[in-house]
C-alpha positions as CSV (number, residue, x, y, z in Angstrom):
1,M,-19.4,40.5,103.9
2,M,-16.3,42.3,105.0
3,D,-16.5,44.8,107.9
4,L,-14.6,47.7,106.2
5,D,-14.7,49.8,109.3
6,A,-12.9,47.1,111.3
7,I,-10.4,46.6,108.5
8,R,-9.8,50.3,108.3
9,K,-9.1,50.5,112.1
10,T,-6.8,47.5,111.9
11,L,-4.9,49.0,109.0
12,E,-4.7,52.5,110.7
13,S,-3.4,50.9,113.9
14,R,-0.7,49.0,112.1
15,L,0.2,52.1,110.1
16,A,0.7,54.0,113.4
17,E,2.9,51.2,114.7
18,L,5.0,51.2,111.6
19,M,5.4,55.0,111.6
20,S,6.6,54.9,115.2
21,E,9.0,52.0,114.4
22,A,10.4,53.8,111.3
23,K,10.9,57.0,113.3
24,E,12.8,55.1,116.0
25,I,15.0,53.3,113.4
26,D,15.7,56.7,111.7
27,T,16.7,58.2,115.0
28,E,19.0,55.2,115.8
29,L,20.6,55.4,112.3
30,R,21.4,59.1,112.8
31,E,23.4,58.5,116.0
32,R,27.1,59.1,115.8
33,L,29.3,56.1,115.4
34,D,31.7,55.2,118.2
35,P,35.3,56.4,117.6
36,D,36.6,52.9,118.6
37,V,37.2,50.9,115.4
38,E,36.0,47.6,116.7
39,E,32.8,49.2,118.2
40,R,32.2,51.1,115.0
41,A,32.4,47.8,113.0
42,I,29.7,46.3,115.2
43,E,27.6,49.4,115.0
44,L,27.8,49.4,111.2
45,E,26.6,45.7,111.1
46,D,23.7,46.7,113.4
47,D,22.9,49.6,111.2
48,E,22.6,47.3,108.2
49,V,20.0,45.2,110.1
50,L,18.2,48.4,111.1
51,E,18.2,49.7,107.5
52,G,16.7,46.4,106.4
53,L,13.9,46.7,109.0
54,G,13.4,50.3,108.1
55,N,13.0,49.5,104.4
56,A,10.5,46.7,105.2
57,A,8.5,49.1,107.4
58,V,8.5,51.8,104.6
59,A,7.3,49.2,102.1
60,E,4.5,48.0,104.4
61,I,3.5,51.6,105.1
62,G,3.1,52.1,101.3
63,H,0.9,49.0,101.0
64,I,-1.3,50.0,103.9
65,R,-1.8,53.5,102.6
66,L,-2.8,52.0,99.3
67,A,-5.3,49.6,101.0
68,L,-6.8,52.6,102.9
69,R,-7.1,54.5,99.7
70,R,-8.8,51.5,98.0
71,I,-11.3,51.3,100.9
72,E,-12.2,54.9,100.4
73,D,-12.5,54.4,96.6
74,G,-14.6,51.3,97.0
75,A,-12.1,49.1,95.3
76,Y,-10.8,47.2,98.4
77,G,-11.0,43.5,98.0
78,D,-10.8,43.6,94.2
79,C,-7.7,42.1,92.6
80,T,-5.7,44.8,90.8
81,N,-4.6,42.4,88.1
82,C,-7.7,40.5,87.1
83,G,-10.5,42.4,88.9
84,D,-11.9,39.3,90.7
85,K,-12.7,39.4,94.4
86,I,-9.9,38.6,96.7
87,N,-10.8,35.8,99.1
88,E,-11.8,37.1,102.5
89,A,-9.4,34.6,104.2
90,R,-6.5,36.1,102.3
91,L,-7.5,39.6,103.3
92,E,-7.8,38.6,106.9
93,A,-4.3,37.2,106.7
94,L,-2.9,40.1,104.7
95,P,-5.3,43.1,104.9
96,H,-3.3,45.1,102.4
97,A,-3.3,42.3,99.7
98,T,-4.0,43.7,96.2
99,L,-3.9,40.4,94.3
100,C,-6.1,37.3,94.4
101,M,-4.3,34.0,95.1
102,K,-4.4,33.1,91.4
103,C,-2.6,36.3,90.4
104,A,-0.3,36.3,93.3
105,Q,1.1,32.9,92.2
């Protein structure tokens, strides 16, 4: 049987990490660009990478919040597509999974 308290703590810890990372990325993206054209080009390339990382963090934050809500609602571990139980090994690997392996494929 799954230890929902441990899963909740893991998810909350990861959520805090992601929120901190997203805040740092947002701060870096708001910095003024260098007036030097060559330096600005490099900064813009770096900003594209940061934006990608920020978007990934925001997406994972949404998934974690949904998983936490599903724990509270008693629906955690149930596939949102077919209703079957999600394998515990899958949930250990991806605690915010909402689909069983069959539906994920």
